[in-house]
C-alpha positions in Angstrom: 86.9 105.1 112.0 88.4 103.2 109.2 90.5 100.2 110.1 93.9 99.4 108.5 92.3 96.5 106.6 89.6 98.8 105.0 92.3 101.5 104.2 94.7 99.0 102.5 91.7 97.7 100.4 90.5 101.3 99.6 93.8 102.5 98.7 94.4 99.3 96.6 91.1 99.9 94.7 92.0 103.5 94.3 95.5 102.8 92.9 93.9 100.1 90.4 91.3 102.7 89.3 93.8 105.4 88.9 96.2 103.0 87.1 93.6 101.8 84.6 92.5 105.6 83.9 96.2 106.6 83.5 97.0 103.6 81.2 93.7 104.5 79.2 94.9 108.1 78.8 98.5 107.0 77.8 97.0 104.5 75.2 94.7 107.2 73.8 97.5 109.7 73.5 99.4 107.1 71.7 96.6 106.3 69.3 96.1 110.1 68.6 99.4 111.0 68.0 101.0 107.8 66.4 98.4 105.2 65.5 95.8 107.5 64.0 98.2 108.7 61.2 98.8 105.1 60.5 95.5 103.8 60.5 94.4 106.9 58.2 97.1 105.7 55.7 96.1 102.1 55.7 92.5 102.9 55.2 93.4 105.3 52.5 95.1 102.5 50.6 91.9 100.3 51.1 89.9 103.0 49.7 91.9 103.5 46.7 92.1 99.7 45.9 88.3 99.6 46.1 88.1 102.8 43.9 90.7 101.5 41.4 89.1 98.0 41.1 85.7 99.4 40.6 87.0 101.9 37.9 88.5 99.0 36.1 85.5 96.8 36.1 82.6 99.2 35.3 80.3 96.3 34.7 80.2 95.3 38.4 77.1 95.5 40.4 77.7 98.4 42.7 75.5 97.2 45.4 76.9 93.8 45.5 80.2 94.9 45.4 79.8 97.2 48.3 77.8 94.7 50.3 80.7 92.2 49.7 83.3 94.7 50.9 81.1 95.3 54.2 81.1 91.5 54.9 84.9 91.7 55.1 84.7 94.2 58.1 84.1 97.7 56.7 81.3 100.0 57.2 80.3 102.1 53.8 78.3 105.1 53.4 77.5 106.3 49.9 76.0 109.8 49.0 74.7 110.4 45.4 74.7 113.7 43.8 71.1 114.1 44.7 71.7 113.7 48.3 70.3 110.2 48.8 72.4 107.8 51.0 73.0 104.2 51.1 74.6 102.2 54.1 76.4 99.0 53.5 77.1 96.7 56.7 76.3 98.1 60.1 74.8 101.7 60.5 77.1 104.6 61.7 76.0 105.8 65.0 76.5 109.5 64.1 75.7 110.5 60.4 76.4 114.1 60.8 78.8 115.1 57.8 79.2 118.7 56.5 77.8 119.3 52.9 81.1 120.9 52.0 82.9 117.7 52.7 80.4 115.7 50.7 80.8 118.1 47.8 84.8 118.0 48.2 84.7 114.2 47.8 82.3 114.4 44.7 84.6 116.7 43.2 87.4 114.1 43.3 89.2 114.8 46.8 90.1 112.2 49.1 88.6 112.9 52.5 91.0 112.2 55.4 88.5 112.0 58.4 90.4 109.7 60.4 93.5 111.8 60.7 91.5 115.1 61.2 89.1 113.6 63.6 88.9 115.7 66.8 91.0 114.5 69.6 89.3 113.5 72.9 90.7 112.6 76.1 88.3 110.0 77.4 87.3 108.5 73.8 89.6 106.5 71.8 88.9 107.6 68.1 89.5 104.2 66.7 86.2 103.0 68.2 84.4 106.2 67.7 81.5 105.2 65.0 81.2 108.5 63.6 80.6 109.4 59.9 83.4 112.1 60.2 85.8 109.4 61.3 86.2 107.9 58.0 88.1 107.9 54.5 86.1 109.6 51.6 86.6 108.8 48.2 84.6 109.3 44.7 83.4 106.4 42.6 82.5 106.8 39.1 80.4 105.0 36.7 78.6 105.8 33.4 75.7 107.4 35.1 77.1 109.4 37.8 79.7 110.2 40.6 78.9 109.0 44.1 80.8 110.2 47.3 81.7 106.8 49.3 83.0 107.0 53.1 84.5 104.0 54.5 85.9 102.8 57.9 86.7 99.6 59.6 84.1 97.8 61.6 85.8 96.8 64.8 82.7 94.7 65.7 83.5 92.6 62.8 87.4 92.8 62.5 87.9 92.2 66.2 84.7 90.6 67.4 86.0 87.6 69.1 89.2 89.5 70.1 87.1 92.3 71.7 85.1 89.7 73.6 88.1 87.9 74.9 89.8 91.2 75.8 86.8 92.2 77.9 86.4 88.9 79.6 90.2 89.1 80.3 89.7 92.7 81.9 86.6 91.8 83.9 88.1 88.5 85.2 91.3 90.4 85.8 89.7 93.0 87.9 87.5 90.6 89.8 90.3 88.2 90.6 92.4 91.1 91.7 89.7 92.5 94.0 89.3 89.1 95.6 93.1 88.8 95.8 93.3 92.3 97.4 90.8 91.4 100.0 92.5 88.1 100.7 96.2 89.8 100.7 94.8 92.4 102.9 93.6 90.3 105.3 96.9 88.4 105.3 98.8 91.5 105.9 96.4 92.9 108.6 95.8 89.8 110.5 99.1 89.7 112.4 98.8 93.3 113.3 95.3 92.9 114.7 96.7 90.1 116.7 99.4 92.3 118.0 96.8 95.0 118.8 94.7 92.5 120.7 97.8 91.5 122.6 98.8 94.9 123.3 95.3 95.4 125.0 95.6 92.2 126.8 98.9 93.4 128.2 97.5 96.7 129.0 95.0 94.7 131.1 97.6 93.0 133.1 97.2 89.7 131.3 100.0 87.1 130.9 100.2 86.8 126.8 102.4 84.4 125.0 103.2 85.1 121.1 104.8 82.6 119.0 107.5 83.7 116.5 106.8 83.5 112.9 108.8 82.4 109.9 107.8 85.4 107.9 110.9 87.5 106.8 109.2 90.6 105.9 108.6 93.7 108.0 105.5 92.2 109.5 107.5 89.1 110.4 110.2 91.1 111.9 107.5 93.0 113.9 105.9 89.8 115.2 109.1 88.3 116.2 110.2 91.6 118.0 106.7 91.6 120.0 107.2 88.0 120.7 110.6 88.7 122.1 109.0 91.8 124.0 106.2 89.7 125.5 108.5 87.0 126.7 110.6 89.6 128.4 107.7 91.1 129.8 106.3 87.9 131.2 109.9 87.3 132.5 109.9 90.7 134.1 106.3 90.1 135.6 107.4 87.0 137.0 110.6 88.4 138.4 108.5 91.4 139.8 106.3 88.7 141.5 109.0 86.8 143.1 110.8 89.8 144.1 107.7 91.1 146.1 107.3 87.8 147.4 110.9 87.6 148.4 110.9 91.0 149.9 107.8 90.3 151.8 109.6 87.1 153.2 112.7 89.0 154.2 110.9 91.6 155.9 108.3 89.5 157.5 111.0 87.2 159.1 112.7 89.9 161.3 109.3 91.7 161.9 108.0 88.3 163.2 111.1 87.8 165.6 110.8 91.4 166.8 107.1 91.0 167.5 107.5 87.8 169.3 110.4 88.9 171.6 108.6 92.1 172.1 105.7 90.4 173.6 108.0 88.2 175.7 109.5 91.3 177.2 106.3 92.1 178.8 106.7 89.4 181.1 107.7 90.9 184.3 109.1 87.6 185.6 112.0 87.5 183.2 115.6 87.8 184.4 117.7 90.6 183.7 119.9 88.2 181.6 117.0 87.0 179.7 116.0 90.6 179.0 119.4 91.6 177.6 119.4 88.3 175.6 116.1 89.3 174.0 116.9 92.8 173.5 120.0 91.8 171.8 118.0 89.6 169.3 115.7 92.4 168.7 118.8 94.7 167.9 120.2 92.0 165.6 116.9 91.7 163.7 116.6 95.5 163.5 120.0 95.9 162.1 119.1 93.1 159.6 115.9 94.9 158.6 117.8 97.9 158.2 120.4 96.4 156.0 117.8 94.8 153.9 116.0 98.2 153.4 119.4 100.0 152.6 120.0 97.3 149.9 116.6 97.4 148.4 116.9 101.3 148.0 120.4 100.8 146.5 118.7 98.2 144.0 116.1 100.6 143.1 118.4 103.6 142.7 120.6 101.4 140.4 117.7 100.1 138.4 116.6 103.7 137.4 120.2 104.9 136.6 121.5 104.5 132.9 124.9 106.0 133.6 126.9 107.1 136.5 127.1 110.5 137.8 129.5 112.0 140.1 132.6 110.3 138.5 136.2 110.7 139.7 139.4 108.7 139.8 139.1 106.2 142.7 142.1 104.4 144.2 140.6 101.1 144.3 143.7 99.5 145.8 143.3 101.8 148.7 139.7 100.9 149.1 140.4 97.3 149.3 143.3 97.8 151.8 140.9 99.7 154.0 138.2 97.1 154.0 140.5 94.3 154.7 141.9 96.5 157.7 138.3 97.0 158.9 137.5 93.3 158.8 140.8 92.2 160.1 139.0 90.9 163.4 136.7 88.9 161.4 139.5 86.9 159.4 141.7 86.8 162.0 138.9 85.1 164.1 139.0 82.3 161.4 142.6 82.3 161.2 142.5 83.0 157.4 145.6 83.6 155.4 145.3 86.7 153.4 147.4 87.1 150.2 147.1 90.4 148.3 148.8 91.9 145.2 147.5 95.5 145.1 149.7 97.9 143.1 148.4 101.3 142.6 145.3 101.1 140.7 142.8 103.9 139.7 139.3 103.6 138.0 137.0 106.0 136.9 133.7 105.8 138.7 131.7 106.4 141.9 133.6 106.1 144.9 130.8 104.8 147.3 129.4 102.3 144.8 133.0 100.9 144.0 133.6 100.5 147.8 130.4 98.4 148.0 131.7 96.0 145.5 134.7 95.0 147.9 132.4 95.1 150.9 130.2 92.4 149.3 132.8 90.3 147.4 135.5 90.3 150.4 132.8 89.7 153.1 131.5 86.6 151.2 135.0 85.4 150.7 135.5 85.8 154.5 132.2 84.1 155.2 132.6 81.1 152.9 136.4 80.3 153.4 136.9 77.3 155.8 138.6 77.9 159.3 142.4 78.5 158.5 141.6 78.9 154.9 143.0 81.1 152.3 142.0 84.2 150.5 143.8 85.8 147.6 143.1 89.1 146.2 145.1 90.2 142.9 144.9 93.5 141.2 146.3 94.3 137.9 146.5 97.3 135.5 146.6 96.1 132.1 146.7 98.1 128.8 143.0 98.0 127.9 141.3 97.1 131.5 141.8 97.0 135.1 141.6 93.2 136.2 140.6 92.1 139.8 140.4 88.4 141.2 139.2 87.6 144.6 139.9 83.9 145.4 138.8 81.7 148.5 139.4 78.0 148.9 136.1 77.3 150.5 133.7 74.8 149.3 132.9 75.0 145.5 129.6 76.2 144.2 127.4 73.5 142.3 128.0 74.2 138.5 124.1 74.0 138.0 123.6 77.0 140.6 126.5 79.1 139.0 124.1 81.0 136.3 121.7 82.1 139.1 124.3 83.4 141.5 123.8 87.0 140.5 120.0 86.8 140.7 118.1 88.7 143.5 117.4 86.9 146.7 119.2 83.8 145.3 121.2 81.9 148.0 123.5 79.1 147.3 123.1 77.7 151.0 119.9 79.0 152.1 120.4 77.8 156.0 123.9 79.4 156.1 122.9 82.6 154.5 120.1 83.2 156.9 122.2 82.4 159.8 124.7 84.9 158.6 122.0 87.5 158.0 122.4 87.5 154.1 119.5 88.5 152.0 120.7 87.2 148.5 120.9 90.8 147.3 124.6 91.4 147.6 125.9 90.0 144.4 123.0 91.4 142.4 123.9 94.8 143.8 127.6 94.2 143.1 126.8 93.1 139.4 124.7 96.0 138.7 127.2 98.6 139.9 129.9 96.9 137.8 127.9 97.1 134.8 127.0 100.7 135.5 130.8 101.2 135.4 131.1 99.4 131.9 132.8 96.4 133.6 132.0 92.6 133.7 131.9 90.1 136.5 132.3 86.2 136.2 132.8 83.4 138.7 134.2 80.0 138.4 134.1 77.4 141.2 135.0 73.9 141.9 134.9 71.6 145.1 138.6 71.1 144.7 140.0 74.5 144.0 137.4 76.8 145.6 135.7 79.9 144.2 137.1 82.8 142.2 135.3 86.2 141.1 137.0 87.9 138.2 136.0 91.6 137.7 137.3 93.8 134.9 136.9 97.6 134.4 137.4 99.5 131.1 140.1 101.9 130.8 
């Protein structure tokens, strides 16, 4: 199986090869249809100048004259009437030329072999060292008429330039290949790292990825992956803490139940002692049952993305009902309850909404001082429903406020345990409110007490 690195390198090589091939074809087509006629015309002018100069100077030594011209960067092929041929300069690679063409030149016709040279897709005619790819013209002296065929010699006219261009092409391709390998590695390396990290995460390992400063898609992917791994590590840590907390919360009442059950086996216990121990067992059993229900509620809420069974709920009536239900409790503490509860309706789940008031009002009663005050205010605004629940109990340390809605978090560990609190109530409350599209916040100080503020959208 090819790796991404191999695929990128192979595709880039293929693109380079195809690009060079296509560029060559385009250049060849450009030469065939545009440059070749121009080249034919230029070389025809040169041939006519050679012919004219020779005719005007009949005393010239023909061999010396043609040798001199060949040294200027031309290949010359001379055919005499008797069929003998003489080459000046480099030899032609292909010397096949029809007799009719030679005879036509001997008869005084200019041969335009460059313009009429056959087109080829993969060979540029300019570099084809073929006798047919020439300009032919007649040369006359006192003795006879010869047919002369001439073409430019690229090896002489463009010798150094050709070497330069070849070296430029070779080094460009070589350096290009090296840069392709390096750039491909640079591109693939972060992805390989992410692949390795993914396997480590799958194996249950805790992995940390540092964000990158790259602004491209790879950088965005790496940063997103870094954020994801951070959140996964947090989630794993939270899961472990959750399991530890649940184990502790369940183990505590179970230990009490087990201990007092063993004590009850003692036949010497009085009836009063038995009733006392049974009451403790009943309390711990209720606490364990409440914890189980809260855990089930949290599990359900965690798996829900939206509410089902929505209906218009009269939350003012729910709050009044629960205050009446807890009347014995707040009267026992001689609390002063102030309420402002105009008729207010919220679209949501009736049971879940009721659980919000249970948790918040129970906490307010629990933490309000003896003879203290609780104020519950409900207002129906234009774009939201606003509820505040205030108690004048001891304030919460500002450093602890950010953790108030965390699962199993207790501001006062000893007092929560004594009252049977599990530290799940506010976590459940926040989850329910968020599921209704609302928000919950808390403000607290030692001087003024604690206020919970809840909003629900219209």
